[in-house]
N, C-alpha and C positions, 0 to 999 in steps of 0.2 A: 435841462438836458437830462436824458436817461442816465441813471447811475451806472449802467453797464457799458456806457460809451466813454472811452478815454479821451478821444480827440474828435471834435466836430469843427469842420471848416466850411464856411458859407460864403460864396461869392467873393473869395479872397483875391485881392490884387495888390501889386506893388510896382511902382514905377521908379525909374532912375533917369538921371540926366547924363548925356554923353559929354558935356562940357563941364569941366571942374569949376571954373569961376561962376558960371551960370547956376550950377548946382548949389554952390554956397549961398548965392543970392536967394534962390528959391527956398533953401532951408531956413534962412533968417525970416523970410516972408511968412512961411508956414508957422514958425515958432511964434511970431508976433500975432498972427491970426488966432492961433490956439490960446494965446495969453488973454486976448480980449474976447475969447469965446465966439469967434466968428470964423470958423475954419474954411469957409468958402467951398467951392466945388472941387473936391480932390480927384474926381473921376475925369476931369478935363486935362488933356495933355498940353503942357506949355512947350515953347520952342526948345527943341533939343531933347525932350523927354521921350521915353518909350516904356512900354509895359514889360517888365521882367517876369511878372506873373499876372494872369488875368483869368477871372471866372473859375477859380478852383473850388470845387465842392466835394467833400467826402466825409464819411464817419468811420472811425476805427474802434471796434469794441475792445474792451479790456483784455489783456493777455494775448492779443494777436500780433503778428508781425507783418508789417507792410513793406514790401520791396518797392523802392522808387527807382525807375530806370529811365533812360533817355540819353540822347547825345550830349556832348559837352555844350554848355550854354542853354540847356533846356529849361533851367530854373530850379533844379533839384536842391542845390545848396541854398539858394535864396529862400525856398520853402522851409527848409530846416531852420534857417536863421530867424524867420518870422515866427515859427513855432516856439523857438527858444527865447523870443523876446528881444533879440539883438536889433531887429528892424521893426518899426511900427507899420501896420498895413495901411495902404492908401484907400483900400476898398474892402468891404466885407468885414467879417469878424471871425475870431478863433476862440473856441471854448475848450479848455483842457482841465481834466480832473485827474490830478496826480502830480507827483514830484518828478521833475525832468532832470535827467543826467545826460548832458550832451557830450559827444565826441565828434566835433565837426572839423577840426583842423589839427594836424600833427603839431604837438608842442604848444597849442594855444593855452594861455594861462600860466605857463611855466616861467619862472624867473631864471634867466640864463646863467646868472652868476651864483645861484644857490645850488646846493646838491640835490640829488634825486630824493633823498630822505626828507630834506627840508621842504621840497616842493610837494611831497605827499601830504605833509601837515597843512601847508597853505591851501592846496587844492581841496583836501578833505574838509577843511573849515569853511571854505567858500561854498561847498556843496551841502553844508548843514550838519556836518559831523562834529561831535565834541572831541577835545583832545584825548579823553579816555577811550572813546570809540575808535579813534585813529590808532592809538597805541595797541588796542586789542586786535586790530586787523593788519597792523603794519607788516608783520612777518609774512602773512598770507599775500598781501599786495606785492611785496618784493619778490616772493617765490613765484607767483603767477607770471610776473613780468620777466623772470629769469635774469634779474639784474643784481644778484647778490654781491658780485665782485666789483660792481661799479656804482652802487647806490650812494656812496659818499663822495662821488666825483661830481663836479659841476655839470649841470645838464647841457651847458654850452659845448661840452666834449662828446655829447651823445650823438649817434647817428639818427636819421629819421626813423629807422626801424626801432631803435631803442626808445625814442620818444613815444612812438606809437604804442609800444608794449607797456610803458609806464602809464600813459594816458588811459589806455583801455582798462588796465588793471584797476586804476583808481576809480574810473567811472562805474565799473561793474561791482566793486566792493562797497561803494557808498549806498546808503538807502535810496532805492530807485523804484519808481513805478512806471516811468516812461523813459526809454533809452533812444537817443538820436545818434546815428552813426553815419558819417558822410565820407565814404571812400577811403578812410584812413587805413583800413586793413590792407589796401593794395600795396603799401610800402613794406609790409612784413614778409618774412619768408613763409613758404607754404605750410611748414609744420606748425608755426605759431598761428597762422591764419585759421587752420583747422581747429586748433585749441580755442581760439576766440569764438568761432562759430559754435563749437560745443558749449561754450559758456553762455552764448546767446540762447541756445536751446534749453539749457538748464534754467536760465532766468525766465524763459517763456513758461516752463513748467511751474514756476513759482508765481505766475500771473503777471509778469512784467510785459508791458506793451513796448514794441520795438519798431522804429522806423529806420530802414536800412537802405542806404544808397550804394549801389554797386554796378560796375560794368560787367561783372562775371555772372553770366546767366545761370551757371550751374548752382552757385550759392543761392541766387534768388529763387530758383526752382525748389531747392532743397529745404529752405527755411521759411519761406513766405506763405502766409495764409491768403493774402491779397497782394495785388501789384498795382502801382500807379505809374502809367507810362506818360511822359511829358515830352512836349516838343515846342520850342519857341515860347515858353511860358504858359502854354495851354495844356489842358488834360486831353490826352488821346484815348486812354482807356483806364478804367478803374474797376477792379473786380478779380475775375478768375486769372490765376497766375499763368497757366499755360497759354491761355488766349493772348494775354498781354505780351508775354515773352515772344510768342509766335509773330505777333504784329511787329514787334521791335526788330526781330531777326530778319523778317521779310522786307521791311521797308527802310530800315535805318542803318544797317550794317553793310559796308561795302566788302565785296570779296577781294581777296588778294590778287595782285596783278603781276605775279612773277612769270606767268606764261611759260611754264615748264622748267624754269630755272630752279635748281635745288637751293633751298633757303639755308644759309649758314647760321648756325646757332652759337651763342656764346657759351662759355663753360658752365655758367649757372643754368641756362636753359637745357643744356645737354645732360644734366644730372637726372638720374632716374629717381623720382620722388615717390616714396612710399610712406604713408601715414596710417597707422592702425589706431583707432580711437574707440570710443564707447566705454566698455568696461570689461572686466575679466570673464564675463559670460560668453564672449565671442572671441575666438583666437584664430587668426589666419595662420595656417600651417605652411602654406606655400602657394606660389603663383606660377603658372606655366603659360607659354604663348605658342600659338601655331599660326605662322612660322615662328621659329625659335628666336629668342632675343640674343643678339650678338653685338658685342662692342657698344653696349648701351643703347641700341636702336633695333628696330625691326625693319627688315627689307621685305617688301611684299610686291608680288607681281600684280599688275593692274588686272582687275576682274576676279581676283582670288578672294577667298573668304579669310577673315581675320578672327581668331578665336582666343579668348582669355579664359583660363580655367583657374578658379580660386578654390583652394582646398581649406576647409575650416573645421573647427570643433566648436559646437554650440552647447553650452552648459545649461541651456533652457530652450524652449521653443521660441522662435521669432516669427510670428504670423504676419503675412501681408507686408513684406519688406519692399522698399523702393530700390530699384537698380537703375542708375542713370549712366548712359553711354554717350560720349561726345567726341567728335573729331573737330579740332580747332586749328586755326592758323597761328603760328607763333608770333608773338609781338607783345607790346606793353599791356594790351588788354586782350582777353580772349575774343576771337572772332570765329564764331562757330559756323562750320559748313554742314554739320550734321549733329543732331541731338535726338535721343529717343529714351523715354522712360518705359519700363515694362508695362505701366498702366496705359501708355499710348496705344499699345497693341492688345489691350485687354488680357494681359498675361499676369496672373496672380502668382507670386512666389512666396513659399513658406519654407523656413528653415526649421527642421525638426531637431530635437535635442540629440546630440551625438556627433559623430564625424560625418562629413559630407563634402560635396563639391558642387560648384555651379559653373556651367559653361556659358560665356557671354560671346555671341558670334555676330559679327557684322558681315553680311553676305554681299558678294560681288562689289568689292571696293573699286569702283570704276574711276579712279584718279589717274593722272598721267604725269609721271615724272614730277611728283609733288611731295613736299615735306609737311607733315601735320603732327599734331599731338593727339594721341589717344588718351582720353581720360575716362575713368569709370569709377563709380562709387556705389556703395551699398549702405542704405540708411535704415535704421530700425523703426518699424511701424510708425505710430503717430508722434513719437518723441522727437523725431528728426535727428537723433544722434547718429553721426557717421560711425559705422562699424569698420569701413574700409574705404580707402581712396588711393588711387595710383595714377600716375601720368607717365607716358612713354612716348618718345619720338618715333615716328613711323615714316619711312620713305617708300612711296609707292612707285615702282619702276614701270614705265610705259614703253613706248617705241617712238619712232620718228614719223609715224604715219599721220600724225596730227599735232597741232600746237594747242596750248591752253592746258588747264589743270584737270579737265575732264577727258575721259577716254570713252567715246561712244561709238557703237557700230554704225557704219554708213553703207548705203547702197545706192547705186545709180542705175536707172533704166531709161532707155531712149525708145520712144514709140514714134514710128513714122506714119504719117497720114497722107503722104503724097501719092 
């Protein structure tokens, strides 16, 4: 395999059995056949078996990030577990050049009755670190996880978000060449999620290869060099990110079915989330909205324009930045009804050193009595570091002339031929 390739997957397949007892019998049969060096035909499906993965082929160069997307049950987690060696493949082969650091399940590998500090030493040792190396990075691991006040409490008392913070911090502070991340960031708060993605971008700059499973297309777009779209264990698309995300949004995400009803948000969803990241070279001085932001939300008349003005001070030039704008339906996972990058409309954006402002405008928002999130982000050139991210609830007011979440102009004309 080419030394510039970190992961090469050829004709990969994995099958499971739907019946537990039959699965145990098949497992014993396979172990015995392997023991006598007569594995048999692993590509044949026995009664009750199905292909969880089938005919997966791709190569990922060193230092690149692969976004893996698809509906629940598409085979994303199974693929990562095969790459991590948890499952053996039933078909094809996997070639990996580099040390893997997995983050596949929240709290996986932690001993519930030991403290966070003790689990750092155990997990670090399992990942190949010496006690001396762990002690040298201990304060940094704890600080990144923001668990200084709870690090000596048993992890059985930790929330899922706290477990995610600790697991991510350990995984990214250990010596790593290939990082596997499977949706675990979804349980963290938005501020820490952005912090994690900035860490991923930092590791990418150091040559780390990353495989990232996520349902949030904004993150996939912002951080991936390539995307793998899966459905029912098969590859649908591998390659260009925007093409893959476009196929996913078009064919696999269902629109909301509220039919004009205003969506009620819980307290957490109603928060106005603002995260400024990057570094001291870019400072956001203020954000203004047209129409104005009132009581934590924007009320917009259907068909009107929606404008966000971000005022900033740049302490150096930022050439060719990426600006991402999204309208999404509130829920457990982002369900986008609109997304546009400035590159999609061939609009280059450069921030010159000094003070400035950028207007981001969505024209003719033709929704009808519908509640959405407006998300927009600014990312620095090729590093992918987020300079700014904000999410705001928007309620688009329509009228009673039509039902549904779209407001479209209608006309009727009768022609008589009698």
